[in-house]
Every structure is written in C-alpha cells, then in structure tokens.
N, CA, C and O atoms as a printed pandas DataFrame, in Angstrom:
     atom_number atom_name residue_name chain_id  residue_number  x_coord  y_coord  z_coord
0              1         N          UNK        A               1   33.510  -49.172   27.110
1              2        CA          UNK        A               1   34.291  -47.842   28.191
2              3         C          UNK        A               1   33.606  -47.888   29.154
3              4         O          UNK        A               1   32.388  -47.725   29.235
4              5         N          UNK        A               2   34.708  -48.224   30.322
5              6        CA          UNK        A               2   34.246  -48.108   31.709
6              7         C          UNK        A               2   34.159  -46.725   32.526
7              8         O          UNK        A               2   35.076  -45.904   32.495
8              9         N          UNK        A               3   33.401  -46.606   32.996
9             10        CA          UNK        A               3   32.909  -45.280   33.964
10            11         C          UNK        A               3   33.597  -45.279   34.869
11            12         O          UNK        A               3   33.726  -46.407   35.346
12            13         N          UNK        A               4   34.405  -44.132   35.617
13            14        CA          UNK        A               4   34.819  -43.847   36.631
14            15         C          UNK        A               4   34.157  -42.998   37.390
15            16         O          UNK        A               4   33.859  -41.870   36.997
16            17         N          UNK        A               5   33.899  -43.402   38.411
17            18        CA          UNK        A               5   33.219  -42.730   40.072
18            19         C          UNK        A               5   34.006  -42.660   40.817
19            20         O          UNK        A               5   34.760  -43.632   40.795
20            21         N          UNK        A               6   34.340  -41.566   41.888
21            22        CA          UNK        A               6   34.627  -41.075   42.615
22            23         C          UNK        A               6   33.874  -40.895   43.667
23            24         O          UNK        A               6   33.084  -39.951   43.676
24            25         N          UNK        A               7   33.971  -41.727   44.706
25            26        CA          UNK        A               7   33.797  -41.342   45.703
26            27         C          UNK        A               7   33.824  -40.525   46.915
27            28         O          UNK        A               7   34.798  -40.944   47.539
28            29         N          UNK        A               8   33.259  -39.552   47.604
29            30        CA          UNK        A               8   33.247  -38.538   48.375
30            31         C          UNK        A               8   33.163  -39.509   49.632
31            32         O          UNK        A               8   32.589  -40.593   49.734
32            33         N          UNK        A               9   33.981  -38.719   50.645
33            34        CA          UNK        A               9   33.536  -39.389   51.848
34            35         C          UNK        A               9   32.187  -39.216   52.668
35            36         O          UNK        A               9   31.986  -40.048   53.553
36            37         N          UNK        A              10   31.441  -38.429   52.507
37            38        CA          UNK        A              10   30.604  -38.382   53.227
38            39         C          UNK        A              10   29.573  -39.521   52.567
39            40         O          UNK        A              10   28.722  -40.036   53.291
40            41         N          UNK        A              11   29.687  -39.876   51.205
41            42        CA          UNK        A              11   28.904  -40.635   50.354
42            43         C          UNK        A              11   28.819  -42.256   51.056
43            44         O          UNK        A              11   27.957  -43.104   51.284
44            45         N          UNK        A              12   30.456  -42.055   51.246
45            46        CA          UNK        A              12   30.742  -43.589   52.036
46            47         C          UNK        A              12   29.857  -43.740   53.738
47            48         O          UNK        A              12   29.779  -44.672   54.539
48            49         N          UNK        A              13   29.368  -42.487   53.733
49            50        CA          UNK        A              13   28.308  -43.003   55.134
50            51         C          UNK        A              13   27.617  -42.844   55.365
51            52         O          UNK        A              13   27.271  -42.482   56.490
52            53         N          UNK        A              14   26.412  -43.167   53.612
53            54        CA          UNK        A              14   25.127  -43.778   53.678
54            55         C          UNK        A              14   24.738  -44.708   53.727
55            56         O          UNK        A              14   23.525  -44.653   53.933
56            57         N          UNK        A              15   25.233  -46.000   53.620
57            58        CA          UNK        A              15   24.952  -47.044   54.214
58            59         C          UNK        A              15   24.687  -47.137   55.441
59            60         O          UNK        A              15   23.911  -48.070   55.645
60            61         N          UNK        A              16   25.010  -46.537   56.439
61            62        CA          UNK        A              16   25.106  -46.941   58.088
62            63         C          UNK        A              16   24.175  -45.667   57.997
63            64         O          UNK        A              16   23.179  -46.238   58.441
64            65         N          UNK        A              17   23.880  -44.807   57.840
65            66        CA          UNK        A              17   22.801  -43.799   58.188
66            67         C          UNK        A              17   21.430  -43.550   57.535
67            68         O          UNK        A              17   20.476  -42.949   58.029
68            69         N          UNK        A              18   21.524  -44.142   56.305
69            70        CA          UNK        A              18   20.272  -44.277   55.846
70            71         C          UNK        A              18   19.812  -45.414   55.323
71            72         O          UNK        A              18   18.823  -45.349   54.593
72            73         N          UNK        A              19   20.645  -47.110   55.681
73            74        CA          UNK        A              19   20.346  -48.085   54.914
74            75         C          UNK        A              19   20.308  -48.138   53.301
75            76         O          UNK        A              19   19.509  -48.887   52.738
76            77         N          UNK        A              20   21.033  -47.468   52.711
77            78        CA          UNK        A              20   20.906  -47.749   51.373
78            79         C          UNK        A              20   22.449  -48.194   51.057
79            80         O          UNK        A              20   23.494  -47.810   51.582
80            81         N          UNK        A              21   22.221  -49.126   50.027
81            82        CA          UNK        A              21   23.574  -50.019   49.653
82            83         C          UNK        A              21   23.972  -49.047   48.467
83            84         O          UNK        A              21   23.375  -49.082   47.391
84            85         N          UNK        A              22   25.351  -47.900   48.814
85            86        CA          UNK        A              22   25.369  -47.294   47.703
86            87         C          UNK        A              22   26.106  -48.213   46.279
87            88         O          UNK        A              22   25.828  -47.988   45.101
88            89         N          UNK        A              23   26.967  -49.136   46.719
89            90        CA          UNK        A              23   27.364  -49.805   45.790
90            91         C          UNK        A              23   26.270  -50.689   44.597
91            92         O          UNK        A              23   26.391  -50.739   43.373
92            93         N          UNK        A              24   25.361  -51.234   45.353
93            94        CA          UNK        A              24   23.851  -51.879   44.395
94            95         C          UNK        A              24   23.284  -50.436   43.868
95            96         O          UNK        A              24   22.967  -50.457   42.679
96            97         N          UNK        A              25   23.168  -49.653   44.289
97            98        CA          UNK        A              25   22.416  -48.396   43.367
98            99         C          UNK        A              25   23.133  -47.927   42.471
99           100         O          UNK        A              25   22.547  -47.363   41.547
100          101         N          UNK        A              26   24.721  -48.007   42.439
101          102        CA          UNK        A              26   25.234  -47.515   41.418
102          103         C          UNK        A              26   25.413  -48.718   40.288
103          104         O          UNK        A              26   25.654  -48.619   39.084
104          105         N          UNK        A              27   25.263  -49.571   40.892
105          106        CA          UNK        A              27   25.273  -50.520   39.658
106          107         C          UNK        A              27   24.057  -50.470   38.893
107          108         O          UNK        A              27   24.137  -50.599   37.672
108          109         N          UNK        A              28   22.874  -50.291   39.479
109          110        CA          UNK        A              28   21.931  -50.136   39.035
110          111         C          UNK        A              28   21.520  -48.470   38.092
111          112         O          UNK        A              28   20.753  -48.304   37.144
112          113         N          UNK        A              29   22.170  -47.716   38.648
113          114        CA          UNK        A              29   21.917  -46.385   37.519
114          115         C          UNK        A              29   23.236  -46.239   36.346
115          116         O          UNK        A              29   23.054  -45.681   35.264
116          117         N          UNK        A              30   24.418  -46.763   36.707
117          118        CA          UNK        A              30   25.128  -46.866   35.800
118          119         C          UNK        A              30   24.738  -47.708   34.567
119          120         O          UNK        A              30   25.068  -48.857   34.861
120          121         N          UNK        A              31   24.233  -47.703   33.411
121          122        CA          UNK        A              31   24.428  -48.860   32.364
122          123         C          UNK        A              31   25.593  -49.485   31.750
123          124         O          UNK        A              31   25.505  -50.378   30.908
124          125         N          UNK        A              32   26.564  -49.053   32.138
125          126        CA          UNK        A              32   27.948  -49.689   32.007
126          127         C          UNK        A              32   28.941  -49.981   32.681
127          128         O          UNK        A              32   29.005  -49.519   33.820
128          129         N          UNK        A              33   30.056  -50.868   32.160
129          130        CA          UNK        A              33   30.585  -51.219   32.910
130          131         C          UNK        A              33   31.517  -49.979   34.035
131          132         O          UNK        A              33   32.011  -48.990   33.494
132          133         N          UNK        A              34   31.662  -50.172   35.529
133          134        CA          UNK        A              34   32.303  -49.092   35.905
134          135         C          UNK        A              34   33.821  -49.316   36.943
135          136         O          UNK        A              34   34.289  -50.414   37.244
136          137         N          UNK        A              35   34.303  -48.160   37.296
137          138        CA          UNK        A              35   35.069  -48.555   38.236
138          139         C          UNK        A              35   35.181  -47.331   39.611
139          140         O          UNK        A              35   35.052  -46.115   39.468
140          141         N          UNK        A              36   35.406  -47.934   40.694
141          142        CA          UNK        A              36   34.998  -47.054   41.890
142          143         C          UNK        A              36   36.596  -46.727   41.941
143          144         O          UNK        A              36   37.540  -47.506   41.809
144          145         N          UNK        A              37   36.589  -45.155   42.204
145          146        CA          UNK        A              37   37.924  -44.568   43.157
146          147         C          UNK        A              37   37.548  -43.924   44.102
147          148         O          UNK        A              37   36.396  -43.491   44.047
148          149         N          UNK        A              38   38.597  -43.554   45.619
149          150        CA          UNK        A              38   38.531  -42.827   46.489
150          151         C          UNK        A              38   39.575  -41.859   46.470
151          152         O          UNK        A              38   40.112  -42.024   45.375
152          153         N          UNK        A              39   40.156  -40.948   47.067
153          154        CA          UNK        A              39   41.151  -40.567   46.915
154          155         C          UNK        A              39   41.910  -40.901   48.390
155          156         O          UNK        A              39   41.435  -40.753   49.516
156          157         N          UNK        A              40   42.920  -41.279   48.101
157          158        CA          UNK        A              40   43.534  -42.140   49.386
158          159         C          UNK        A              40   43.691  -41.054   50.483
159          160         O          UNK        A              40   44.675  -41.137   51.218
160          161         N          UNK        A              41   42.924  -40.178   50.633
161          162        CA          UNK        A              41   43.023  -39.219   52.027
162          163         C          UNK        A              41   42.369  -39.136   52.978
163          164         O          UNK        A              41   42.504  -38.750   54.139
164          165         N          UNK        A              42   40.762  -40.018   51.663
165          166        CA          UNK        A              42   39.115  -40.380   52.411
166          167         C          UNK        A              42   39.399  -40.857   53.835
167          168         O          UNK        A              42   39.084  -40.347   54.911
168          169         N          UNK        A              43   40.198  -42.170   53.503
169          170        CA          UNK        A              43   40.550  -43.129   54.681
170          171         C          UNK        A              43   41.398  -41.877   56.296
171          172         O          UNK        A              43   41.349  -42.151   57.495
172          173         N          UNK        A              44   41.717  -41.262   55.982
173          174        CA          UNK        A              44   41.894  -40.150   57.007
174          175         C          UNK        A              44   40.799  -39.572   57.459
175          176         O          UNK        A              44   40.429  -39.793   58.612
176          177         N          UNK        A              45   40.222  -38.877   56.760
177          178        CA          UNK        A              45   38.618  -38.175   57.490
178          179         C          UNK        A              45   38.254  -39.169   57.958
179          180         O          UNK        A              45   37.881  -39.030   59.123
180          181         N          UNK        A              46   38.161  -40.572   57.403
181          182        CA          UNK        A              46   37.252  -41.646   58.277
182          183         C          UNK        A              46   37.886  -41.833   59.598
183          184         O          UNK        A              46   37.274  -42.075   60.638
184          185         N          UNK        A              47   39.043  -41.714   59.482
185          186        CA          UNK        A              47   39.600  -42.308   60.812
186          187         C          UNK        A              47   39.399  -40.856   62.020
187          188         O          UNK        A              47   39.052  -40.910   63.200
188          189         N          UNK        A              48   39.803  -39.511   61.094
189          190        CA          UNK        A              48   39.278  -38.535   61.939
190          191         C          UNK        A              48   37.874  -38.260   62.762
191          192         O          UNK        A              48   37.936  -37.907   63.939
192          193         N          UNK        A              49   36.721  -38.420   62.159
193          194        CA          UNK        A              49   35.367  -38.985   62.430
194          195         C          UNK        A              49   35.271  -40.218   63.517
195          196         O          UNK        A              49   34.437  -40.401   64.403
196          197         N          UNK        A              50   36.211  -40.858   63.206
197          198        CA          UNK        A              50   35.996  -41.910   63.999
198          199         C          UNK        A              50   36.838  -41.432   65.866
199          200         O          UNK        A              50   36.687  -41.778   67.038
200          201         N          UNK        A              51   37.392  -40.817   65.356
201          202        CA          UNK        A              51   38.467  -40.707   66.986
202          203         C          UNK        A              51   37.896  -39.167   67.167
203          204         O          UNK        A              51   38.150  -38.625   68.243
204          205         N          UNK        A              52   37.368  -38.652   66.477
205          206        CA          UNK        A              52   36.769  -37.135   67.105
206          207         C          UNK        A              52   34.941  -36.808   67.451
207          208         O          UNK        A              52   34.315  -35.929   68.043
208          209         N          UNK        A              53   34.704  -37.678   66.931
209          210        CA          UNK        A              53   32.936  -37.929   66.971
210          211         C          UNK        A              53   32.563  -39.320   67.363
211          212         O          UNK        A              53   33.296  -40.309   67.354
212          213         N          UNK        A              54   31.253  -39.238   67.722
213          214        CA          UNK        A              54   30.752  -40.370   68.335
214          215         C          UNK        A              54   29.416  -40.682   68.059
215          216         O          UNK        A              54   28.807  -40.073   67.180
216          217         N          UNK        A              55   28.841  -41.673   68.800
217          218        CA          UNK        A              55   27.430  -42.007   68.089
218          219         C          UNK        A              55   27.413  -42.545   66.682
219          220         O          UNK        A              55   28.173  -43.386   66.204
220          221         N          UNK        A              56   26.542  -41.995   66.177
221          222        CA          UNK        A              56   25.889  -42.393   64.937
222          223         C          UNK        A              56   27.373  -42.453   63.628
223          224         O          UNK        A              56   27.909  -43.303   62.918
224          225         N          UNK        A              57   27.522  -40.947   63.928
225          226        CA          UNK        A              57   28.789  -40.753   62.569
226          227         C          UNK        A              57   30.114  -41.625   62.929
227          228         O          UNK        A              57   30.682  -42.203   62.003
228          229         N          UNK        A              58   30.667  -41.743   64.375
229          230        CA          UNK        A              58   31.457  -42.775   64.333
230          231         C          UNK        A              58   31.234  -43.964   63.772
231          232         O          UNK        A              58   32.097  -44.468   63.054
232          233         N          UNK        A              59   30.086  -44.563   64.009
233          234        CA          UNK        A              59   29.599  -46.309   63.799
234          235         C          UNK        A              59   29.693  -46.110   62.309
235          236         O          UNK        A              59   30.345  -46.891   61.616
236          237         N          UNK        A              60   28.862  -44.770   61.657
237          238        CA          UNK        A              60   29.069  -44.466   60.265
238          239         C          UNK        A              60   30.315  -45.214   59.646
239          240         O          UNK        A              60   30.375  -46.268   59.014
240          241         N          UNK        A              61   31.551  -44.077   60.143
241          242        CA          UNK        A              61   32.845  -44.133   59.463
242          243         C          UNK        A              61   33.613  -45.470   59.837
243          244         O          UNK        A              61   34.517  -45.847   59.091
244          245         N          UNK        A              62   33.245  -46.272   61.085
245          246        CA          UNK        A              62   33.643  -47.478   60.933
246          247         C          UNK        A              62   33.583  -48.203   60.195
247          248         O          UNK        A              62   34.579  -48.749   59.722
248          249         N          UNK        A              63   31.904  -48.555   59.706
249          250        CA          UNK        A              63   30.983  -48.974   58.623
250          251         C          UNK        A              63   31.457  -48.869   57.250
251          252         O          UNK        A              63   31.213  -49.580   56.275
252          253         N          UNK        A              64   32.434  -47.481   57.424
253          254        CA          UNK        A              64   32.664  -47.081   55.730
254          255         C          UNK        A              64   33.819  -47.606   55.480
255          256         O          UNK        A              64   34.160  -47.995   54.363
256          257         N          UNK        A              65   34.695  -47.672   56.775
257          258        CA          UNK        A              65   36.203  -48.455   56.387
258          259         C          UNK        A              65   36.154  -49.962   56.272
259          260         O          UNK        A              65   37.123  -50.535   55.773
260          261         N          UNK        A              66   35.130  -50.638   56.684
261          262        CA          UNK        A              66   34.681  -52.146   56.483
262          263         C          UNK        A              66   34.211  -52.223   55.112
263          264         O          UNK        A              66   34.503  -53.248   54.495
264          265         N          UNK        A              67   33.495  -51.271   54.491
265          266        CA          UNK        A              67   32.843  -51.136   53.098
266          267         C          UNK        A              67   34.012  -51.086   52.139
267          268         O          UNK        A              67   34.014  -52.002   51.316
268          269         N          UNK        A              68   35.440  -49.837   52.032
269          270        CA          UNK        A              68   36.484  -50.108   51.351
270          271         C          UNK        A              68   37.048  -51.342   51.755
271          272         O          UNK        A              68   38.180  -51.452   51.283
272          273         N          UNK        A              69   36.821  -51.992   52.213
273          274        CA          UNK        A              69   37.848  -53.273   52.192
274          275         C          UNK        A              69   36.846  -54.242   51.555
275          276         O          UNK        A              69   37.467  -55.040   50.853
276          277         N          UNK        A              70   35.589  -54.456   51.539
277          278        CA          UNK        A              70   35.462  -55.560   51.159
278          279         C          UNK        A              70   35.243  -55.294   49.444
279          280         O          UNK        A              70   35.475  -56.317   48.799
280          281         N          UNK        A              71   34.865  -54.179   48.667
281          282        CA          UNK        A              71   34.279  -53.859   47.799
282          283         C          UNK        A              71   35.863  -53.280   47.142
283          284         O          UNK        A              71   36.711  -52.674   47.798
284          285         N          UNK        A              72   35.972  -53.714   45.485
285          286        CA          UNK        A              72   37.305  -53.238   44.896
286          287         C          UNK        A              72   36.893  -51.787   44.552
287          288         O          UNK        A              72   35.936  -51.440   43.860
288          289         N          UNK        A              73   37.993  -50.852   45.298
289          290        CA          UNK        A              73   38.104  -49.497   45.505
290          291         C          UNK        A              73   39.541  -49.093   44.500
291          292         O          UNK        A              73   40.603  -49.382   45.051
292          293         N          UNK        A              74   39.635  -48.598   43.403
293          294        CA          UNK        A              74   41.021  -47.993   43.202
294          295         C          UNK        A              74   41.245  -46.403   44.007
295          296         O          UNK        A              74   40.611  -45.350   43.951
296          297         N          UNK        A              75   42.478  -46.844   44.759
297          298        CA          UNK        A              75   42.780  -45.797   45.962
298          299         C          UNK        A              75   43.876  -44.350   44.806
299          300         O          UNK        A              75   45.049  -44.496   44.462
300          301         N          UNK        A              76   43.130  -43.330   44.534
301          302        CA          UNK        A              76   44.017  -42.023   43.998
302          303         C          UNK        A              76   45.191  -41.827   44.967
303          304         O          UNK        A              76   44.842  -41.826   46.147
304          305         N          UNK        A              77   46.272  -41.690   44.779
305          306        CA          UNK        A              77   47.197  -41.616   45.382
306          307         C          UNK        A              77   47.396  -39.845   45.106
307          308         O          UNK        A              77   47.234  -39.294   44.017
308          309         N          UNK        A              78   47.774  -39.184   46.368
309          310        CA          UNK        A              78   47.360  -37.405   46.376
310          311         C          UNK        A              78   48.869  -37.558   46.532
311          312         O          UNK        A              78   49.569  -38.090   47.393
312          313         N          UNK        A              79   49.172  -36.783   45.187
313          314        CA          UNK        A              79   50.979  -36.422   45.159
314          315         C          UNK        A              79   51.500  -35.641   46.294
315          316         O          UNK        A              79   50.585  -35.144   46.951
316          317         N          UNK        A              80   52.773  -35.356   46.766
317          318        CA          UNK        A              80   53.238  -34.865   47.695
318          319         C          UNK        A              80   52.810  -33.363   47.686
319          320         O          UNK        A              80   52.280  -32.865   48.678
320          321         N          UNK        A              81   53.018  -32.747   46.698
321          322        CA          UNK        A              81   52.978  -31.240   46.710
322          323         C          UNK        A              81   51.320  -30.705   47.177
323          324         O          UNK        A              81   50.968  -29.593   47.571
324          325         N          UNK        A              82   50.665  -31.704   47.004
325          326        CA          UNK        A              82   49.489  -31.698   46.975
326          327         C          UNK        A              82   48.406  -32.039   48.436
327          328         O          UNK        A              82   47.239  -31.708   48.643
328          329         N          UNK        A              83   49.414  -32.857   49.301
329          330        CA          UNK        A              83   49.274  -33.086   50.580
330          331         C          UNK        A              83   48.405  -32.525   51.583
331          332         O          UNK        A              83   47.611  -33.112   52.317
332          333         N          UNK        A              84   48.770  -30.882   51.473
333          334        CA          UNK        A              84   47.757  -29.733   52.052
334          335         C          UNK        A              84   46.559  -29.889   51.637
335          336         O          UNK        A              84   45.853  -29.844   52.645
336          337         N          UNK        A              85   45.757  -30.090   50.491
337          338        CA          UNK        A              85   44.793  -29.880   50.124
338          339         C          UNK        A              85   43.410  -30.954   50.954
339          340         O          UNK        A              85   43.714  -32.126   51.178
340          341         N          UNK        A              86   42.200  -30.547   51.289
341          342        CA          UNK        A              86   41.593  -31.556   51.520
342          343         C          UNK        A              86   40.865  -31.836   50.390
343          344         O          UNK        A              86   40.893  -31.219   49.325
344          345         N          UNK        A              87   39.985  -33.139   50.780
345          346        CA          UNK        A              87   39.767  -34.439   49.520
346          347         C          UNK        A              87   38.498  -33.624   48.917
347          348         O          UNK        A              87   38.347  -33.983   47.749
348          349         N          UNK        A              88   37.776  -32.901   49.200
349          350        CA          UNK        A              88   36.827  -31.858   48.107
350          351         C          UNK        A              88   37.952  -31.504   46.698
351          352         O          UNK        A              88   37.913  -31.745   45.492
352          353         N          UNK        A              89   38.814  -30.884   47.525
353          354        CA          UNK        A              89   39.845  -30.061   46.766
354          355         C          UNK        A              89   40.396  -31.079   45.483
355          356         O          UNK        A              89   40.473  -30.973   44.259
356          357         N          UNK        A              90   40.720  -32.092   46.477
357          358        CA          UNK        A              90   41.484  -32.658   45.494
358          359         C          UNK        A              90   40.842  -33.721   44.365
359          360         O          UNK        A              90   41.464  -34.304   43.477
360          361         N          UNK        A              91   39.093  -33.812   44.732
361          362        CA          UNK        A              91   38.467  -34.454   43.853
362          363         C          UNK        A              91   38.365  -33.281   42.974
363          364         O          UNK        A              91   38.376  -33.724   41.826
364          365         N          UNK        A              92   38.281  -32.137   42.956
365          366        CA          UNK        A              92   37.717  -31.005   41.828
366          367         C          UNK        A              92   38.945  -31.020   40.458
367          368         O          UNK        A              92   38.805  -31.208   39.249
368          369         N          UNK        A              93   40.193  -30.719   41.342
369          370        CA          UNK        A              93   41.306  -31.415   40.430
370          371         C          UNK        A              93   41.771  -32.400   40.126
371          372         O          UNK        A              93   42.967  -32.525   39.865
372          373         N          UNK        A              94   41.054  -33.180   40.097
373          374        CA          UNK        A              94   40.544  -34.615   39.350
374          375         C          UNK        A              94   39.900  -34.636   38.430
375          376         O          UNK        A              94   40.327  -35.241   37.447
376          377         N          UNK        A              95   38.937  -34.149   38.393
377          378        CA          UNK        A              95   37.820  -34.490   38.065
378          379         C          UNK        A              95   38.014  -33.198   36.686
379          380         O          UNK        A              95   37.704  -33.324   35.501
380          381         N          UNK        A              96   38.462  -32.331   37.195
381          382        CA          UNK        A              96   39.025  -30.962   35.508
382          383         C          UNK        A              96   39.953  -31.740   34.991
383          384         O          UNK        A              96   40.250  -31.381   33.852
384          385         N          UNK        A              97   40.501  -32.614   35.350
385          386        CA          UNK        A              97   41.422  -33.075   34.326
386          387         C          UNK        A              97   41.238  -34.886   33.752
387          388         O          UNK        A              97   41.904  -35.552   32.960
388          389         N          UNK        A              98   40.301  -35.135   34.397
389          390        CA          UNK        A              98   40.074  -36.752   33.869
390          391         C          UNK        A              98   38.320  -36.429   33.643
391          392         O          UNK        A              98   37.676  -35.420   33.933
392          393         N          UNK        A              99   37.942  -37.545   33.096
393          394        CA          UNK        A              99   36.358  -37.889   32.891
394          395         C          UNK        A              99   35.948  -38.722   34.101
395          396         O          UNK        A              99   35.927  -39.953   34.098
396          397         N          UNK        A             100   35.671  -38.060   34.985
397          398        CA          UNK        A             100   34.693  -39.011   36.482
398          399         C          UNK        A             100   32.964  -38.597   36.653
399          400         O          UNK        A             100   32.160  -37.866   36.075
400          401         N          UNK        A             101   32.967  -39.084   37.248
401          402        CA          UNK        A             101   31.423  -38.960   37.699
402          403         C          UNK        A             101   31.984  -38.657   39.484
403          404         O          UNK        A             101   32.927  -39.284   39.966
404          405         N          UNK        A             102   31.373  -37.837   40.086
405          406        CA          UNK        A             102   31.453  -38.005   41.337
406          407         C          UNK        A             102   30.682  -38.575   42.334
407          408         O          UNK        A             102   29.680  -37.901   42.096
408          409         N          UNK        A             103   30.380  -39.207   43.167
409          410        CA          UNK        A             103   29.096  -39.561   44.389
410          411         C          UNK        A             103   29.492  -38.336   45.794
411          412         O          UNK        A             103   30.395  -38.368   46.630
412          413         N          UNK        A             104   28.580  -37.517   45.608
413          414        CA          UNK        A             104   28.838  -36.913   46.770
414          415         C          UNK        A             104   27.828  -36.385   47.435
415          416         O          UNK        A             104   26.963  -36.445   46.560
416          417         N          UNK        A             105   27.226  -35.831   48.508
417          418        CA          UNK        A             105   26.329  -35.344   48.976
418          419         C          UNK        A             105   27.123  -33.754   49.789
419          420         O          UNK        A             105   26.621  -33.169   50.749
420          421         N          UNK        A             106   27.798  -33.541   49.424
421          422        CA          UNK        A             106   28.533  -32.041   50.596
422          423         C          UNK        A             106   27.708  -31.187   49.028
423          424         O          UNK        A             106   27.622  -31.489   47.838
424          425         N          UNK        A             107   27.246  -30.057   49.863
425          426        CA          UNK        A             107   26.683  -29.135   48.814
426          427         C          UNK        A             107   27.591  -28.762   48.397
427          428         O          UNK        A             107   27.773  -29.269   47.290
428          429         N          UNK        A             108   28.801  -27.698   48.841
429          430        CA          UNK        A             108   29.586  -26.662   48.601
430          431         C          UNK        A             108   30.690  -27.431   47.231
431          432         O          UNK        A             108   31.223  -26.724   46.375
432          433         N          UNK        A             109   30.856  -28.995   47.286
433          434        CA          UNK        A             109   31.562  -29.500   46.235
434          435         C          UNK        A             109   30.297  -29.373   45.176
435          436         O          UNK        A             109   30.198  -28.615   44.211
436          437         N          UNK        A             110   29.412  -30.308   45.641
437          438        CA          UNK        A             110   28.054  -30.190   44.332
438          439         C          UNK        A             110   28.315  -29.189   43.192
439          440         O          UNK        A             110   28.661  -29.327   42.018
440          441         N          UNK        A             111   27.982  -27.985   44.076
441          442        CA          UNK        A             111   28.123  -26.776   43.483
442          443         C          UNK        A             111   29.546  -26.389   42.737
443          444         O          UNK        A             111   29.468  -25.876   41.621
444          445         N          UNK        A             112   30.372  -26.536   43.111
445          446        CA          UNK        A             112   31.389  -26.291   42.622
446          447         C          UNK        A             112   31.799  -27.348   41.167
447          448         O          UNK        A             112   32.362  -26.922   40.159
448          449         N          UNK        A             113   31.375  -28.712   41.375
449          450        CA          UNK        A             113   31.572  -29.606   40.181
450          451         C          UNK        A             113   30.300  -29.485   38.883
451          452         O          UNK        A             113   30.326  -30.029   37.779
452          453         N          UNK        A             114   29.097  -28.470   39.534
453          454        CA          UNK        A             114   28.244  -28.742   38.328
454          455         C          UNK        A             114   29.057  -27.385   37.542
455          456         O          UNK        A             114   28.878  -27.391   36.324
456          457         N          UNK        A             115   29.909  -26.242   38.062
457          458        CA          UNK        A             115   30.478  -25.388   37.091
458          459         C          UNK        A             115   31.245  -25.892   36.435
459          460         O          UNK        A             115   31.458  -25.467   35.299
460          461         N          UNK        A             116   31.960  -27.054   36.988
461          462        CA          UNK        A             116   32.672  -27.358   35.897
462          463         C          UNK        A             116   32.495  -28.635   34.987
463          464         O          UNK        A             116   33.365  -29.350   34.490
464          465         N          UNK        A             117   30.814  -28.735   34.892
465          466        CA          UNK        A             117   29.997  -29.595   33.993
466          467         C          UNK        A             117   30.130  -30.835   34.199
467          468         O          UNK        A             117   29.818  -31.593   33.280
468          469         N          UNK        A             118   30.802  -31.584   35.903
469          470        CA          UNK        A             118   30.445  -32.929   36.106
470          471         C          UNK        A             118   29.391  -33.405   36.649
471          472         O          UNK        A             118   28.519  -32.936   37.380
472          473         N          UNK        A             119   29.653  -34.695   36.053
473          474        CA          UNK        A             119   28.178  -35.685   36.624
474          475         C          UNK        A             119   28.586  -36.081   37.903
475          476         O          UNK        A             119   29.699  -36.309   38.378
476          477         N          UNK        A             120   26.984  -36.129   38.547
477          478        CA          UNK        A             120   27.224  -36.551   40.254
478          479         C          UNK        A             120   25.964  -37.077   40.322
479          480         O          UNK        A             120   24.871  -36.655   39.944
480          481         N          UNK        A             121   26.399  -38.307   41.000
481          482        CA          UNK        A             121   25.542  -39.039   41.985
482          483         C          UNK        A             121   25.400  -39.018   42.943
483          484         O          UNK        A             121   26.411  -39.116   43.637
484          485         N          UNK        A             122   24.105  -38.882   43.605
485          486        CA          UNK        A             122   23.516  -38.166   45.034
486          487         C          UNK        A             122   22.469  -39.032   45.445
487          488         O          UNK        A             122   21.995  -39.928   44.747
488          489         N          UNK        A             123   22.071  -38.697   46.763
489          490        CA          UNK        A             123   21.137  -39.489   47.322
490          491         C          UNK        A             123   19.800  -38.896   47.100
491          492         O          UNK        A             123   19.947  -37.676   47.030
492          493         N          UNK        A             124   18.537  -39.237   46.955
493          494        CA          UNK        A             124   17.125  -38.427   46.790
494          495         C          UNK        A             124   16.653  -39.202   47.522
495          496         O          UNK        A             124   17.156  -40.316   47.669
496          497         N          UNK        A             125   15.542  -38.802   48.181
497          498        CA          UNK        A             125   14.446  -39.031   49.137
498          499         C          UNK        A             125   15.279  -39.820   50.418
499          500         O          UNK        A             125   14.451  -40.476   51.050
500          501         N          UNK        A             126   16.409  -39.936   50.893
501          502        CA          UNK        A             126   16.928  -40.960   51.388
502          503         C          UNK        A             126   17.021  -42.676   51.369
503          504         O          UNK        A             126   17.365  -43.534   52.182
504          505         N          UNK        A             127   16.540  -42.666   50.042
505          506        CA          UNK        A             127   16.422  -43.962   49.829
506          507         C          UNK        A             127   16.904  -44.786   48.383
507          508         O          UNK        A             127   17.008  -46.005   48.246
508          509         N          UNK        A             128   17.134  -43.832   47.466
509          510        CA          UNK        A             128   17.961  -44.775   45.941
510          511         C          UNK        A             128   18.741  -43.070   46.137
511          512         O          UNK        A             128   18.560  -42.053   46.806
512          513         N          UNK        A             129   19.718  -43.611   45.030
513          514        CA          UNK        A             129   20.654  -42.986   44.169
514          515         C          UNK        A             129   20.449  -42.439   42.910
515          516         O          UNK        A             129   20.540  -43.264   42.002
516          517         N          UNK        A             130   20.246  -41.508   42.640
517          518        CA          UNK        A             130   20.438  -40.554   41.357
518          519         C          UNK        A             130   21.878  -39.894   40.296
519          520         O          UNK        A             130   22.952  -39.419   40.667
520          521         N          UNK        A             131   21.476  -40.057   39.269
521          522        CA          UNK        A             131   22.658  -39.443   38.294
522          523         C          UNK        A             131   21.617  -38.376   37.417
523          524         O          UNK        A             131   20.575  -38.189   36.788
524          525         N          UNK        A             132   23.126  -37.776   38.085
525          526        CA          UNK        A             132   22.394  -35.997   37.570
526          527         C          UNK        A             132   23.834  -35.417   36.888
527          528         O          UNK        A             132   23.876  -34.286   36.405
C-alpha cells in the first residue's frame, strides 16, 4: 500500500533555505512506497512569494517551482466552492477525509493537524526530516 504525502508550501522552500534534499529524505524515512501531492494553490503561493518578496525567499520559491517540475508530484485540484480557502485550510480538509501524512514547518498547521491525529514530516536541526 502506498503512503500519501501532502507537501505544504513552506516545506518546498527547505532545499534552498537549508540545503536539505526533502525528496531523498522523505524516501529515507518512509519504509513503504509513497506518492507526493501538493494542493494546486501551492503554485499560486510560490508565485506570490516571487512577486512580493526578495532575496533568499524569492530564490527559494523559484527553486521550489523548478523542483515541482522535476519530481513526480500529483496536484490536488481545489474545488471551485473552496477557492477562497488558503492552502493550510485545504490541507486540513483533505487530511480529515483521506489518509495523508503532511510535510510542513507551519506551527499553526502542525498544531491543527496534531488535533486531527495526522502524521507529520518535519525538519529537525535544519539537517534532516523526521516522521512524527
């Protein structure tokens, strides 16, 4: 059985910010086959970072978009009735309905996911990923 992993926007910035290969690390910590997902609005968030921020954040977002093209990631389409929700809210809704592990560094999202007994993948010591 495949493990499904949703990657949050901020998690895609880790390779540029901390020089950690999140894709190799996810493969290392998951003992079974897995499939990677993002919410389609994640691309909008990355483009927003590129347009409105500068320096390291802008470069990290550009690298994240390149990684999305390079790796096999499935885009979860946001229904029209939920387009007003941000990516974090969409992730929470998706996790309630399906069995997903969520890769995120967002403190508020992690807190909400723990309340829903969801498994998380997080960055530890700015060096490696851990499943919690």
